[in-house]
C-alpha positions in Angstrom: -58.7 15.9 -134.2 -55.1 16.5 -133.4 -53.9 15.3 -130.0 -52.0 18.0 -128.2 -48.9 17.5 -126.1 -48.0 20.2 -123.5 -49.4 23.6 -123.3 -47.9 25.1 -126.5 -50.0 26.9 -129.1 -52.5 24.7 -130.8 -52.7 26.8 -134.0 -50.3 25.7 -136.7 -47.6 28.2 -137.3 -48.2 30.1 -134.0 -45.4 30.7 -131.6 -45.3 31.8 -128.0 -44.2 35.3 -128.7 -47.0 35.9 -131.2 -49.5 34.4 -128.7 -48.3 36.6 -125.9 -48.6 39.7 -128.2 -52.1 38.7 -129.3 -53.2 38.1 -125.7 -51.8 41.5 -124.6 -53.4 43.4 -127.4 -56.9 41.9 -126.8 -56.7 42.4 -123.1 -55.5 46.0 -123.5 -58.5 46.7 -125.7 -60.8 45.3 -123.1 -59.4 47.7 -120.6 -57.1 45.4 -118.6 -53.7 46.8 -117.6 -51.3 44.2 -119.1 -47.6 43.6 -119.2 -46.9 42.5 -122.8 -44.2 40.1 -121.5 -46.6 38.5 -119.0 -50.2 38.7 -120.3 -51.3 35.6 -118.4 -50.9 37.6 -115.2 -54.2 39.3 -116.0 -56.1 36.1 -115.4 -54.8 35.9 -111.8 -55.9 39.5 -111.2 -59.4 38.7 -112.7 -59.6 35.5 -110.6 -58.7 37.4 -107.4 -61.3 40.2 -108.1 -63.9 37.5 -108.6 -63.0 35.6 -105.5 -61.8 32.5 -107.5 -58.7 30.8 -105.9 -56.7 30.4 -109.1 -53.0 29.5 -108.7 -50.2 28.7 -111.0 -50.0 25.1 -112.1 -52.8 22.6 -111.5 -56.2 24.0 -110.7 -58.1 20.8 -110.9 -59.9 21.7 -107.6 -61.7 24.6 -109.3 -65.4 24.0 -110.1 -66.6 24.5 -113.7 -68.4 27.6 -112.5 -65.3 29.1 -111.1 -63.2 28.4 -114.2 -66.0 29.7 -116.4 -66.0 33.0 -114.5 -62.3 33.6 -115.4 -62.6 32.2 -118.9 -65.7 34.1 -119.7 -64.3 37.4 -118.5 -61.1 37.0 -120.6 -61.6 34.1 -123.1 -64.7 35.5 -124.8 -62.9 38.6 -126.0 -60.1 36.5 -127.4 -62.4 34.1 -129.2 -64.3 37.0 -130.8 -61.0 38.5 -132.0 -59.8 35.2 -133.4 -63.1 34.7 -135.3 -62.8 38.3 -136.6 -59.2 37.7 -137.8 -60.2 34.4 -139.4 -63.1 36.0 -141.3 -60.8 38.8 -142.5 -58.2 36.3 -143.7 -60.8 34.3 -145.5 -62.3 37.4 -147.1 -58.9 38.6 -148.2 -58.0 35.2 -149.7 -61.2 35.2 -151.8 -60.3 38.5 -153.5 
């Protein structure tokens, strides 16, 4: 396992601009109004609507349940899309 430093993209070859675009596309498809330049703003809106006190920076005081509410609402869609893209790439490479 590779040890990560900082909060940059974990995927090899990924960059911040590509990651922002990916997040914005997935969130838009899920029905969230999103600014393509600031897709992370959606998680604060979701947190507020769920009554979770998410703030910029350290959120170590959140419970696992609170963090999961936000991550589940947004992260699940992104994970499904990443799996779909990976399967498509694998399928394309086997042709």
